[in-house]
N, C-alpha and C positions, 0 to 999 in steps of 0.2 A: 347183858350178863357180864359181871365183873369177876375176874379170877384174882384171888389174893395169892401172892408169891412170898409172903412173909415166912413160910415154913419150908421153903425150898432152899436147901443148902447150896451155896455157890463157892466152889474151891478158889482159894486165893493163895498165891505163892507166899512163902515167908518173906518178911521185910528184907532180909539180907539178900535173898534171891532177886527180889524186885529191884533193889539197888544195883545188883550186878547187871541185870537185864538193861536198866536205864543207862548205866555207864557204857555198856557195849554199844547200845543204840546211839548214844552221843558220839562215840568214837567213829562209828560208821558214817554218821551224818557229816562229821568233820572231814572225812575222806571224800565223801560226795561233793562237799563244798570245794575242797581243793581240786578235784577233778573238773568241776564246772569252771573254775577260775582258769585252769590250764587250757581247757577247750576254748574259752573266750579269748585268751591270749594267742592261741594258735590261729584262730579264725581271724583275728585282727592282723597278725603278721601275714597271713595268707592274702588277705585283702590288700594290704599295703604292697606286697610283692606284685600281685596282679595289676594293681593301679600303676605301679611304677613301670612295669613292663609295657602296659598299654600306652603310656606317655613317653616311652623311650624313642629316640629317633630311629634306632635300629628296627624296632617293632613296626614303625610306620613304613620304613623303607622295604621291609620284607613282606608287608601285607599286600596281597593282590588287589589291584584296582578293579572297580566294578565293570569296566569295559574290557578287562582281560578275558581271554577265552578260557573256558573250563579245562581242567586237565583231562587228557585222554586216558583210555584204559591201558594203552601200551606203555605209558609212563610209569605204571606200577608193576608191569610184568617182569618177572625175573629174567636176567640176561642168560642167553644160551651158553 
C-alpha cells in the first residue's frame, strides 16, 4: 500500500529565519572547531612535558629501582 503525502502541509520557517539559524549554527561550529584545536594543543603540550620529565636525569634518579623494598605503612602515618 502506498500513501501519498502530496496534500500534507509541512511547515517551513521563512527564508530570513532559516538564514539566521544557519548563521548561528556556523558560529557555534566555528567555536567547536576552535575548542578542538585548543584541546589538541593542550594534549600535545602535556605529552611533551610528560616525555621531557620521563627523560630528565632527575626523574631517573628519583625513580625507585625494581629491587628496592616497597614503602611501609608507617612511612605514610601522621607524626604524633
